[in-house]
Structure formats: C-alpha cells, structure tokens
MIKOL-158465 format. One line per 5 residues: number of its first residue (from 0); their letters; for each residue x, y, z of C-alpha. Coordinates in Angstrom, 3 decimals. Example, Ala and Ser with C-alpha at 12.3 -4.5 7.8 and 13.67 -1.06 7.14 Angstrom:
BEGIN
0 = as = 12.300 -4.500 7.800 ~ 13.670 -1.060 7.140
This chain:
BEGIN
0 = mriaa = -20.746 -305.339 -94.066 ~ -18.633 -304.163 -96.951 ~ -20.691 -305.049 -99.762 ~ -23.627 -303.057 -97.989 ~ -21.520 -300.259 -97.281
5 = falsa = -20.405 -300.176 -101.004 ~ -23.933 -300.045 -101.972 ~ -24.762 -297.470 -99.828 ~ -21.912 -295.361 -101.213 ~ -23.125 -295.870 -104.496
10 = alitg = -26.429 -295.179 -103.857 ~ -25.582 -291.671 -102.872 ~ -24.063 -290.810 -106.011 ~ -27.342 -291.897 -108.259 ~ -28.877 -289.927 -110.794
15 = garaq = -28.606 -288.669 -114.265 ~ -25.458 -287.053 -114.844 ~ -23.714 -288.065 -111.810 ~ -24.258 -291.632 -112.798 ~ -22.877 -290.826 -116.430
20 = iindr = -19.879 -289.495 -114.792 ~ -19.566 -293.101 -112.960 ~ -19.934 -294.971 -116.321 ~ -17.453 -292.682 -117.780 ~ -14.686 -292.616 -115.485
25 = qsvsp = -15.434 -295.622 -113.387 ~ -12.489 -297.796 -115.604 ~ -10.248 -294.818 -116.796 ~ -8.445 -292.978 -114.706 ~ -4.210 -292.706 -115.806
30 = lreqa = -3.423 -291.533 -111.977 ~ -4.841 -294.748 -110.289 ~ -3.159 -297.097 -112.603 ~ 0.026 -295.402 -112.228 ~ -0.361 -295.137 -108.591
35 = ladkt = -0.890 -298.939 -108.687 ~ 2.310 -299.388 -110.797 ~ 4.689 -296.987 -109.038 ~ 7.344 -298.353 -106.983 ~ 8.382 -294.987 -104.904
40 = awnlv = 6.376 -296.529 -101.472 ~ 7.985 -299.222 -101.534 ~ 11.240 -297.928 -102.508 ~ 10.950 -295.700 -99.105 ~ 9.861 -298.345 -96.404
45 = esltt = 13.061 -300.536 -97.415 ~ 15.421 -297.502 -97.292 ~ 13.878 -296.457 -94.070 ~ 14.027 -300.180 -92.340 ~ 17.063 -301.297 -94.150
50 = eigpr = 19.406 -298.157 -93.586 ~ 17.836 -296.663 -90.130 ~ 16.236 -300.229 -88.660 ~ 14.167 -299.354 -85.607 ~ 13.804 -295.495 -84.381
55 = pagqa = 12.508 -294.728 -80.809 ~ 11.849 -291.567 -80.118 ~ 14.779 -289.003 -78.418 ~ 17.394 -291.905 -79.219 ~ 20.427 -291.895 -82.085
60 = naara = 18.504 -293.884 -84.827 ~ 15.353 -291.327 -84.707 ~ 18.257 -288.686 -85.208 ~ 19.453 -290.163 -88.064 ~ 15.870 -291.099 -89.491
65 = kdwal = 15.162 -287.437 -89.107 ~ 18.376 -286.770 -91.502 ~ 16.939 -289.387 -93.462 ~ 13.392 -287.645 -93.559 ~ 15.106 -284.218 -94.894
70 = qtltr = 17.379 -286.006 -97.605 ~ 14.546 -288.110 -99.061 ~ 11.844 -285.236 -99.157 ~ 14.490 -282.943 -101.040 ~ 15.166 -285.737 -103.204
75 = lgfkn = 11.605 -286.186 -104.333 ~ 11.276 -283.033 -105.363 ~ 9.335 -281.274 -102.150 ~ 10.182 -277.657 -100.811 ~ 10.705 -275.582 -97.790
80 = vhaeq = 12.194 -278.835 -96.663 ~ 12.730 -279.026 -92.935 ~ 12.781 -280.324 -89.619 ~ 10.987 -278.784 -86.319 ~ 12.739 -279.899 -82.696
85 = fltqa = 10.540 -280.425 -79.918 ~ 11.125 -282.229 -76.779 ~ 9.976 -285.750 -75.639 ~ 10.390 -288.699 -73.680 ~ 12.787 -291.132 -74.499
90 = fvrga = 12.308 -294.656 -73.294 ~ 15.969 -296.286 -73.213 ~ 15.428 -300.380 -73.080 ~ 18.012 -302.110 -70.641 ~ 18.415 -305.828 -69.766
95 = esaav = 14.741 -307.651 -69.424 ~ 14.045 -311.137 -68.223 ~ 11.024 -313.149 -66.229 ~ 10.572 -316.688 -64.911 ~ 8.398 -318.771 -62.864
100 = vapyp = 10.819 -319.824 -59.851 ~ 7.732 -322.049 -58.216 ~ 6.363 -324.790 -58.418 ~ 7.058 -324.828 -62.119 ~ 10.301 -323.303 -62.635
105 = qslsi = 10.675 -321.998 -66.574 ~ 11.749 -319.208 -68.016 ~ 8.701 -316.442 -69.640 ~ 8.903 -314.186 -72.475 ~ 8.377 -310.631 -71.765
110 = vglgr = 8.805 -307.033 -73.130 ~ 9.069 -303.433 -71.011 ~ 6.488 -301.106 -71.198 ~ 7.322 -297.903 -72.708 ~ 7.687 -295.789 -69.479
115 = sgetp = 8.210 -298.897 -67.261 ~ 9.451 -298.710 -64.039 ~ 12.855 -300.138 -62.912 ~ 13.428 -303.237 -60.750 ~ 16.233 -303.661 -58.312
120 = aegit = 19.531 -305.444 -59.868 ~ 18.405 -308.590 -58.604 ~ 14.882 -308.014 -59.537 ~ 11.505 -308.454 -57.785 ~ 10.711 -311.906 -56.608
125 = apiqv = 6.708 -312.170 -55.592 ~ 3.652 -314.224 -56.000 ~ 1.039 -313.479 -59.115 ~ -2.397 -312.697 -58.561 ~ -4.521 -313.514 -62.325
130 = fktya = -7.123 -311.437 -63.597 ~ -9.061 -313.005 -66.482 ~ -10.140 -309.352 -67.354 ~ -9.548 -305.701 -66.581 ~ -13.021 -305.437 -64.592
135 = dmlav = -11.969 -308.157 -62.560 ~ -8.824 -306.323 -61.703 ~ -10.700 -302.883 -60.982 ~ -13.334 -304.859 -59.006 ~ -10.907 -305.495 -56.003
140 = pvgsl = -10.228 -303.047 -53.051 ~ -6.768 -300.830 -52.588 ~ -4.649 -302.592 -50.451 ~ -5.453 -305.981 -51.572 ~ -2.253 -306.494 -54.147
145 = igkiv = 0.294 -305.422 -51.776 ~ 2.968 -307.439 -52.590 ~ 1.552 -309.303 -55.537 ~ 2.474 -309.421 -59.197 ~ -0.714 -308.906 -61.070
150 = vlvqp = -0.958 -310.516 -64.056 ~ -3.830 -309.664 -66.635 ~ -4.587 -312.425 -69.332 ~ -7.375 -310.749 -71.096 ~ -6.878 -311.332 -75.313
155 = mlkst = -7.559 -309.052 -78.064 ~ -10.482 -309.397 -80.217 ~ -9.058 -310.183 -83.694 ~ -11.020 -307.824 -86.314 ~ -10.693 -306.193 -89.591
160 = dgsgy = -11.398 -302.837 -88.587 ~ -8.904 -303.734 -85.448 ~ -11.842 -302.237 -82.798 ~ -10.167 -304.795 -80.554 ~ -6.858 -302.883 -79.898
165 = gvlsa = -8.590 -299.797 -78.652 ~ -10.215 -301.913 -75.479 ~ -6.541 -303.679 -74.952 ~ -4.567 -300.431 -75.315 ~ -6.183 -298.252 -72.674
170 = irrng = -5.870 -301.362 -70.627 ~ -1.786 -300.936 -71.283 ~ -1.722 -297.499 -70.817 ~ -3.737 -297.308 -67.524 ~ -3.460 -300.890 -66.064
175 = pgeaa = -0.365 -300.488 -64.447 ~ -1.035 -297.397 -62.329 ~ -4.183 -299.195 -61.247 ~ -2.426 -302.222 -60.156 ~ -0.250 -300.157 -58.187
180 = krgav = -2.807 -298.131 -56.415 ~ -4.025 -301.331 -55.273 ~ -0.857 -302.105 -53.642 ~ 1.091 -304.922 -56.627 ~ 4.770 -304.354 -56.964
185 = afmmr = 4.592 -305.064 -60.503 ~ 2.006 -305.756 -63.730 ~ 2.292 -308.007 -66.591 ~ -0.242 -308.192 -69.388 ~ -0.943 -310.467 -72.040
190 = sastd = -0.108 -308.480 -75.147 ~ -2.325 -305.959 -76.794 ~ -1.859 -308.356 -79.715 ~ -3.997 -311.134 -82.010 ~ -0.793 -313.388 -82.675
195 = dtrlp = 0.248 -316.727 -80.798 ~ 3.899 -316.483 -80.917 ~ 5.954 -315.990 -77.951 ~ 7.081 -312.784 -79.566 ~ 5.713 -310.323 -76.928
200 = htgem = 4.149 -306.741 -77.912 ~ 5.377 -303.857 -76.170 ~ 3.961 -300.265 -76.335 ~ 3.494 -297.321 -73.656 ~ 1.895 -297.043 -70.418
205 = fvnad = 0.665 -293.920 -68.642 ~ 2.485 -291.965 -65.827 ~ 1.144 -289.521 -63.632 ~ -0.294 -288.821 -59.895 ~ -3.443 -291.219 -60.657
210 = hprip = -1.091 -293.856 -62.645 ~ 2.217 -294.438 -60.424 ~ 5.330 -295.522 -62.198 ~ 5.903 -299.661 -61.458 ~ 7.713 -301.974 -63.348
215 = aaals = 5.427 -303.134 -66.293 ~ 5.853 -305.778 -68.831 ~ 3.676 -307.468 -71.827 ~ 4.000 -311.547 -71.781 ~ 3.189 -313.071 -75.167
220 = ppdae = -0.041 -314.450 -75.639 ~ 1.363 -318.311 -74.834 ~ 3.280 -317.268 -71.685 ~ 0.051 -315.275 -70.511 ~ -1.756 -318.626 -70.875
225 = qldrm = 0.871 -320.748 -69.363 ~ 0.622 -318.378 -65.932 ~ -2.951 -318.959 -65.915 ~ -3.135 -322.521 -66.454 ~ -0.325 -322.693 -63.448
230 = aqrgk = -2.694 -320.500 -61.275 ~ -5.771 -322.266 -62.003 ~ -3.813 -325.647 -60.207 ~ -4.180 -323.891 -56.612 ~ -0.593 -323.651 -56.070
235 = pvivt = 0.974 -320.084 -55.289 ~ 3.070 -319.449 -58.106 ~ 6.260 -317.231 -57.674 ~ 7.612 -314.765 -60.341 ~ 10.844 -313.107 -60.767
240 = lklan = 10.902 -310.386 -62.832 ~ 13.830 -308.404 -63.919 ~ 14.015 -304.738 -65.852 ~ 16.309 -302.580 -66.355 ~ 15.514 -299.150 -68.126
245 = tlveg = 15.643 -295.496 -68.363 ~ 13.085 -293.052 -68.678 ~ 14.917 -289.604 -70.488 ~ 12.792 -286.536 -69.831 ~ 13.745 -283.670 -72.556
250 = apawn = 14.985 -285.617 -74.958 ~ 15.301 -284.049 -78.480 ~ 12.894 -285.128 -81.448 ~ 11.891 -283.788 -84.589 ~ 8.531 -283.215 -86.856
255 = vsgdl = 10.191 -283.241 -90.802 ~ 8.062 -281.713 -93.262 ~ 7.943 -280.468 -97.130 ~ 5.570 -278.690 -99.552 ~ 4.032 -279.532 -102.874
260 = pgtgd = 2.819 -275.864 -103.431 ~ -0.382 -275.289 -104.961 ~ -1.506 -272.387 -106.433 ~ -3.397 -270.967 -103.290 ~ -2.535 -270.464 -99.786
265 = eiiiv = -4.509 -273.404 -98.334 ~ -2.903 -276.508 -97.045 ~ -3.903 -280.374 -96.624 ~ -1.654 -282.154 -94.419 ~ -0.992 -285.588 -94.409
270 = gghld = 1.752 -288.112 -93.237 ~ 2.883 -290.806 -90.936 ~ 5.199 -291.592 -87.832 ~ 8.788 -291.679 -88.446 ~ 9.511 -293.047 -84.900
275 = swdqg = 8.890 -296.724 -84.080 ~ 9.389 -298.960 -80.694 ~ 12.855 -300.524 -80.814 ~ 11.914 -304.289 -80.899 ~ 11.695 -304.664 -84.998
280 = tgaid = 12.309 -302.113 -87.675 ~ 9.173 -300.002 -87.712 ~ 8.134 -301.136 -91.008 ~ 4.413 -301.756 -90.987 ~ 4.236 -299.011 -87.686
285 = dgagv = 4.791 -296.596 -89.266 ~ 7.575 -297.275 -92.162 ~ 4.079 -298.158 -94.267 ~ 2.541 -294.633 -93.317 ~ 5.185 -292.602 -93.757
290 = aitta = 6.284 -293.984 -97.673 ~ 2.143 -294.370 -98.683 ~ 1.860 -290.698 -97.876 ~ 4.762 -289.302 -99.599 ~ 4.418 -291.320 -102.605
295 = aakla = 0.816 -290.424 -102.681 ~ 0.933 -286.794 -102.159 ~ 4.041 -286.789 -104.964 ~ 1.873 -288.598 -107.701 ~ -1.208 -285.936 -106.858
300 = tqtqr = 0.572 -283.263 -107.487 ~ 1.975 -284.157 -111.263 ~ -0.953 -281.204 -112.186 ~ -0.853 -277.651 -110.881 ~ -3.346 -277.767 -108.132
305 = krtlr = -4.948 -274.857 -106.020 ~ -4.285 -276.684 -102.724 ~ -0.453 -277.336 -101.495 ~ 0.057 -280.840 -100.423 ~ 2.189 -281.015 -97.252
310 = vvlwg = 3.622 -284.554 -95.762 ~ 4.450 -284.335 -91.986 ~ 6.694 -287.025 -90.922 ~ 6.033 -286.893 -87.335 ~ 8.731 -287.802 -84.475
315 = seemn = 7.218 -288.915 -81.312 ~ 4.067 -290.569 -82.108 ~ 5.054 -293.517 -79.892 ~ 5.203 -291.612 -77.004 ~ 2.437 -289.226 -77.647
320 = fssaa = 4.170 -286.047 -77.943 ~ 4.446 -285.039 -81.542 ~ 0.575 -284.027 -82.268 ~ 0.877 -281.556 -79.731 ~ 3.985 -280.252 -80.702
325 = yakah = 3.031 -279.548 -84.489 ~ -0.271 -278.224 -83.304 ~ 1.189 -275.379 -81.058 ~ 4.074 -274.880 -83.733 ~ 1.293 -274.260 -86.401
330 = aaeip = -1.331 -272.566 -84.687 ~ -1.209 -269.884 -86.653 ~ -1.811 -271.398 -89.732 ~ -4.604 -273.521 -88.268 ~ -7.494 -271.503 -90.357
335 = kivla = -5.065 -272.489 -93.334 ~ -5.135 -276.123 -93.145 ~ -8.702 -277.314 -94.499 ~ -7.634 -281.098 -94.016 ~ -5.360 -283.310 -92.522
340 = gesdt = -4.930 -287.247 -91.802 ~ -2.500 -289.727 -90.998 ~ -1.479 -293.094 -92.530 ~ -0.556 -295.334 -89.382 ~ -2.195 -298.973 -89.477
345 = gdgpv = 0.065 -300.946 -92.048 ~ 0.154 -301.430 -95.820 ~ -3.443 -302.091 -96.172 ~ -5.142 -302.629 -98.564 ~ -7.586 -299.675 -98.047
350 = wavrl = -11.180 -301.139 -97.674 ~ -12.873 -297.370 -96.983 ~ -12.755 -293.639 -97.304 ~ -13.969 -291.691 -94.661 ~ -14.272 -287.307 -95.355
355 = ppgva = -15.191 -284.641 -92.867 ~ -19.198 -284.671 -92.167 ~ -21.004 -284.469 -95.012 ~ -18.238 -284.108 -97.784 ~ -19.029 -287.788 -99.587
360 = khpam = -22.402 -286.434 -100.566 ~ -21.145 -283.345 -102.269 ~ -21.754 -283.804 -106.259 ~ -17.834 -282.908 -106.750 ~ -17.061 -286.300 -104.810
365 = aqlsa = -19.442 -288.173 -107.424 ~ -15.902 -288.777 -109.718 ~ -13.635 -289.685 -107.309 ~ -15.992 -292.800 -105.938 ~ -16.134 -293.763 -109.424
370 = qlapl = -12.239 -293.992 -109.635 ~ -12.009 -295.364 -105.988 ~ -14.642 -298.329 -107.154 ~ -12.332 -300.681 -109.069 ~ -10.160 -300.822 -106.097
375 = kvply = -13.129 -301.996 -103.704 ~ -12.674 -298.768 -101.798 ~ -16.042 -297.041 -101.455 ~ -16.667 -293.210 -99.913 ~ -18.417 -293.690 -96.838
380 = pdgam = -21.586 -291.506 -95.878 ~ -20.577 -290.869 -92.339 ~ -17.689 -288.521 -91.557 ~ -14.309 -288.939 -90.466 ~ -13.906 -288.495 -86.703
385 = ggged = -10.509 -288.066 -85.868 ~ -7.917 -289.232 -88.374 ~ -4.809 -290.269 -86.570 ~ -2.916 -289.907 -83.276 ~ -0.457 -287.228 -85.042
390 = vadly = -3.426 -285.004 -86.481 ~ -5.397 -285.316 -83.316 ~ -4.622 -281.512 -81.811 ~ -5.393 -280.108 -85.289 ~ -8.554 -281.792 -85.297
395 = aqgvp = -9.281 -280.673 -81.389 ~ -8.718 -276.882 -82.856 ~ -11.211 -277.267 -85.723 ~ -9.187 -278.889 -88.800 ~ -11.361 -281.420 -90.690
400 = tislr = -9.509 -284.950 -91.210 ~ -9.875 -287.375 -93.914 ~ -9.815 -291.219 -92.386 ~ -8.689 -294.383 -95.158 ~ -8.895 -297.378 -93.473
405 = pdtlr = -6.857 -300.312 -94.151 ~ -7.406 -304.154 -93.553 ~ -5.731 -304.625 -90.350 ~ -6.421 -308.553 -89.755 ~ -2.983 -309.057 -89.702
410 = ywdlh = -1.320 -305.965 -88.368 ~ -2.439 -306.616 -84.777 ~ -0.492 -309.878 -85.044 ~ 2.944 -307.727 -85.725 ~ 2.834 -303.801 -84.271
415 = hsadd = 5.328 -303.179 -81.691 ~ 6.809 -306.462 -81.732 ~ 10.090 -307.741 -83.141 ~ 8.157 -309.147 -86.037 ~ 7.461 -305.873 -87.537
420 = tldki = 9.834 -306.082 -90.761 ~ 10.034 -305.448 -93.938 ~ 9.504 -309.028 -95.298 ~ 5.887 -308.576 -93.595 ~ 4.819 -305.473 -96.513
425 = dpakl = 2.734 -306.727 -98.941 ~ 4.124 -304.762 -102.320 ~ 0.514 -305.349 -104.101 ~ -1.183 -304.325 -100.699 ~ 0.832 -300.942 -100.471
430 = aqsva = 0.723 -300.268 -104.088 ~ -3.146 -300.350 -103.430 ~ -2.873 -298.079 -100.673 ~ -1.179 -295.722 -102.368 ~ -3.860 -295.637 -105.025
435 = awtlv = -6.458 -294.985 -102.735 ~ -4.869 -291.931 -100.937 ~ -3.517 -290.710 -104.440 ~ -6.950 -290.667 -105.724 ~ -8.304 -289.038 -102.275
440 = laaaa = -5.337 -286.350 -102.205 ~ -5.655 -285.136 -105.424 ~ -9.224 -284.749 -105.235 ~ -9.456 -282.669 -102.599 ~ -6.176 -280.717 -103.762
445 = dadid = -8.133 -279.213 -106.380 ~ -11.660 -279.704 -105.422 ~ -14.037 -276.785 -104.908 ~ -15.433 -278.057 -101.528 ~ -15.045 -276.070 -97.883
450 = frhpd = -14.385 -279.155 -95.950 ~ -15.166 -277.634 -92.675 ~ -18.685 -276.171 -94.703 ~ -19.285 -278.593 -97.323 ~ -22.690 -277.747 -98.155
455 = apkgl = -22.086 -274.020 -97.662 ~ -20.885 -271.510 -100.732 ~ -16.952 -271.652 -100.972 ~ -15.091 -269.292 -98.110 ~ -18.321 -269.698 -95.413
460 = gk = -16.537 -270.460 -92.228 ~ -13.011 -269.921 -92.907
C-alpha cells in the first residue's frame, strides 16, 4: 500500500521543470540532514518525563508541567511565551482492585476509566455477563442486565494506521453508559490496546444524561480472556470490583504557547498535548509529540519566514477540554491561522504527509515532496481531514489542517498504560519524525499558497 501511495505521489509531480527540481533536490537537503542529527527532541522528552513524570490534567504535576513548558520555550528562544488558564475536569484516582470470588477465586488486573463512578468502600460484588462484541451488548433490552457487571471482551485489531483504536475508544467512551441503561451495576472491558501483557490501559468515558456514571474499568487482555473462559464453563462467575476515585469539576489547566515570528501576520499552529494519564510517564502519549513539534518548529525557522510558527502545548487533551478552550480564546485570530496540526501518536517514523485538500498537487510542493522522499515519506494526494484532537475546534471553524501519520504498530501496545515510559522511544524514529515535521513546516511557513484555497490566487477567501 505504501509503495503504491508513493508512486501516486511521485506521479503528481512529474513533468519537465518539476522533475528537474526533484532530481536536483532529492538527495541534497541540509535542513533535513540537520534535523536528523539534532538532539533537541530527545532532550525535551527526556527532561519532561524525568523531571515531571505523569501529568494528569487538573492535578499538581500538570501545574509543574506548565512551568516546565514556559521555561523550556523561553530557553529555546520562542517569543510571547505564556500560559492560558482554563477549567477542566480532573480525575483523581484512588485505590483499585478486582477479583473473582467464585467459582475460581483469583485477582484481576484492572485500571479505572477516567470519569468512572466510585464503588462503595466494600466494593461491588455481582455476577458478570460476558459479551463478545459491543453490538451484542447493545442488542439486549433495557432492564436485562440489572444487578450484573458487564464484561466486554471485544479485542482491538492491530494495524499500522491505528484504525482499530477508533472502534475501541468509542466503546470505552460510550459502553459504560449503555451498560448502565440496561441495568448494569458496573462495566469492565478489554483494554483498548493491542498488547498481550497484564498492564491494562486507561482512557476516558463519557458522562452525561444519556451516559450515566457507573463504576467502569479496563481489564488487561489476558484477564479479559480469562473471564471469558470462566464464563464458558457454565457456572456463574462472581466478581468483586473496588474503585475509589474522585471527579473534580472546575480544576485549573493551561495551554502553553510560544511564537517564532515571521515577517507577515499569518500563523501556523502545531504542537502536542502536555497532559497525560497517570499510569506511565507520558513519554509516547504525548511527550514525543511535544518534543517533535517544538524541535521541528525551531529548526524550521532558522532563516526568515513569512508566517509565524506557533507551538501550542495543550493542557487537557485526555479529558477533552483544551481544544475548545484554545479555539474560544483565539476566536479573533481564526482568519490569520492558516494551518494547524498536532503530533499525538508517538515517536514515529512518519510514513505519510497529508496537507489540506488540493495542496499536494500545487507546484510549490514539488520541492517538499523531493526533500521528503529520502525519508520514505510521500505526500498523499488526499487532503488532511482533522489534524488532531486539540485542533479539532480550529478545524471546525475553517482552519486547514496537516496530518503527519507515524507508524503506530507498537503505539497501541503502550499508550494509556504503565508501559508508556521513555525507554520505549526510539531515538532514530524520533529523529525521522522531527525531520519530516521540519521540512513540512519550513515549506508551509514560506510557501506562496493560500491553504484554504490552494488553487486560487493568494489572498482569496481570507
């Protein structure tokens, strides 16, 4: 698939003069080689994960991370460095445990989902009802699960692009509420992950009028399979679940940003999210994204550029508050924000670049395509749709987005788990991601393209 996609991208830039550009530039890019050798990204993610550690939104380490970000961007020479406070929900985790009490007593490896309801101090002890798929659970009528602990064992499919996560994350967010509607007293699901360890993966669940807040947890994949096997033996399986946690409303959080000014008034926004879950140290999710975009922006602006590159380190992605907060605070700037993107799927390597619709075909992008080729990164002809959770509200208001897609084959083994630690980051992959982002940002910052209307004269549609 990648070979075909690369061939298609190459076909888009054939032709006399443009082919000559490729021949001349493909093997020579001092900026690309500098980015591949630069250690800034590694140093940043090492510093963040070592000195701050996990950074749950609304909690003490998130405030320390905000101070770290302010100091780091200032030290790197960014201008207008500041933090913008907004309010978020803070999920404060307490003691957690689960165990089979009959017919085969043994402990279970679990982690509570963000926004999970609490159990009584003595826990909830109830029979489980196992469902192979989410569709199976939705098919049972309201009232049919009264007094039951729902156990959903649907696995996540492993893929390079992480498409399987979209299915499981939707189940994680909506499943507890749907189980509660049907009378369940608690909900446990196989982790939204592709690993085979006993380290469960957390993540948020939705809570609203249609999604009641009941105790909800993720099971490690082996433990989910264990419960499934027990249930198949025909005897009632009784489980005790204990979750002690608090959901704090109106906790402070911050988006931290800094500018590398251009000569004009247009702005390109990139970044990663500063917050993380509490299980690991937030290295791949999203210390890597913070490091990649910060280092790439700095590298891309060594020479004078027309557009300002703004790095934003968002403060509450995991609880879904920072995107709306940033877009609201910068509503007046929307016409000047010509491009936005977020790095939030690990250390790489990048295998595809998607620009706003039509931009990949623009003649000005031929040189970028040639420079990316040695990194084995094609410009995809189909446009970016979205660009990241934290730029979603900017995108909804008409800001074009970019998407640099890294290989996530291992990412979903690690994210939201205790295994999300610095040792999992590959310095070579990280450097390749930095190089790809650097080339894209350098081109976008000085390209004579209106990204909202790439085929129209400059300035149209502003």
